[in-house]
N, C-alpha and C positions, 0 to 999 in steps of 0.2 A: 447725846445725839446719836440718833438712828443709824445703824448699819447699811451701807450704800456701797456705789464705786467710788473709791478712793476715799471712803472712811477710816476710821480708827479706833479701835476696842477701847475700851477703859483703862487695858494697860499700855496702850500707844502702839500698837504690832497692826500694820497694815492687813485690812481683810484683802484676801485673794479675790481677783476677778475670777478666778476658775470656780472656788469655793462657792460664789454668789450665784455664779451661773448654774451649778449645780443644785443647787437651793430652787432657784428659781424653774429650773427643767422639773426637777421635783414636783414641785408643787403646782405646775402646770399639767404633769401627766395624774397627780393623785386628783385634780378637777375633773381633768377628763374623763379618767376611771371611774368615779362618782357620779358622773353625767350620765357615762353608759349604762353603770347598773342602774340607775333608777328609771332609766329612758325604757329600758327593754322587759322590765317585768311587767311595767304600766301598759306597754304593746300588746305582750303576750296574755295579760289579764284580759284585756276586752277582748279578745280572742278565743280565749280557754271557754270550753264548754265541759261540763262533767259527762264523762260517756254514759250511753245507757247499758244498763245490764241486756244481755243477749235473750234472757229471759226473765221476767218479774211478774210477779205480781200488780196488775193494772187495775185492778178495784175488788170492792168488797162491799155486798150487801147482807150486811148480818142482822140487819131488822127486818125481817119480812112485812110489807105493809100489810095492813090490817090486824087482825086478833089473831094472836097465837094459839091457833086451834087445833095444831098436829097435822091438819089436813094435808094431803099429798101437794096440793096445790100453793098451800103457806109455806109447807118444807122447801120446794122449790122455787122458791122466792126467793130463798136466804141462800146466796151462789158465793164462789168466789172466781175471778179471772183471772187467767194465765195466759201472758202474751210473750210472743216471741219477735223480739225486735228486729232479728236477722234475717239474710233472704233466702238462708238455708234452713231446711226441715229440721225439726229437734226432733229426737225420739225419746219420750218421757216415759217408756218401758221400765216400769219400778221407781222413778219418783213418788216422791211422798208430800202430801199436802197435811198439817197437822194444826189442831188449836192447843192452847197451854193444860186441857184436860186429858189430852193425849189422842182424842179422837184422830183416827188417821184415815186417809184414803190414798189408797196406793193407784197409781194409773198402771193398766193392763193393756199391753200392745197399741200403744196410742203414739200416734206420730202427729206433731203440730208444726204445719206446714208455715214457712216463713213468710212472715209479716202478716201474722194470722193471732186470733186469740179463741182461748176454749173457756165456757163458761162451767164451772163446777156445781152443780146444784148437789144440795144435801138429799132431798127426797127421792123415788123412785123414778124411774123413765126409760128411756131405750137411748143408750148414746150415739150421738151422731159427730159430726166433724168439729160442729161448732158447742156441742153441749154432752157434759157425762154428767151420769149420776153416781151419788153414793149408797144410794139404794137403803137409807134409813128411815126410821119411824120417829124420828126424836130430832130436834136442833142440836146443831153442835156449835153453832157461833154463838155467845154469849153479846147480849145487847148492850148491856153494861160497860162491859172491856172484855178483851180478847187479843189475841195475836193470831194471825195466820201465817204460817211458817213452809216454806217450798223447800226441800231438799231432792238432790239427783238420785238415781241409783247406787251411787256409792257414799250416801249418807250425807255428803258436802253440803253446808249452808249454799242457797242462792237467793232467795231473799224471804224479806215478812212483812206484814203489814199489820200495825196495830192500831187498835184504838180506846178509846173512855179511858184510858191512866197514862203514867209517865212510859213513854216509849223506852224498851230497852235498844240493844244494837241486834237484837232480834237472832242473836245466836246460841240458841237453847239447845 
């Protein structure tokens, strides 16, 4: 016979009402806790968005359109965009952008305004607020596969963008 109010166990002892009440209360609390645990994360997950990084590599044009003829025009059609997602300006002085082969561009006296983007071109040109130039005569970014890595002036990893191969975590 199932245990319940006034029921007897197999040994014939009465099951106390307080013991049964405690079991029912514990079961109700467990069900309530489980319901709350399932409901809260589902609600939080619906509204959770991954935070955007403050400064990021937002776009890469690693294969300049047309023939790769090493002309300045073709070299400058190869670029990496760096975006500041914050409202405040970020001083990029000493920050570096590099490829897997170790080619490195260092920002000098450059301040990226809030909610702005700068395009880092491979070829030669005159730096402006929106475009800076590496002043190179050879391509930097490999068309088949490469990784652009951005580090701050202390050498700390900020962001990376890979293409053409299995993506790594970028912390090279």
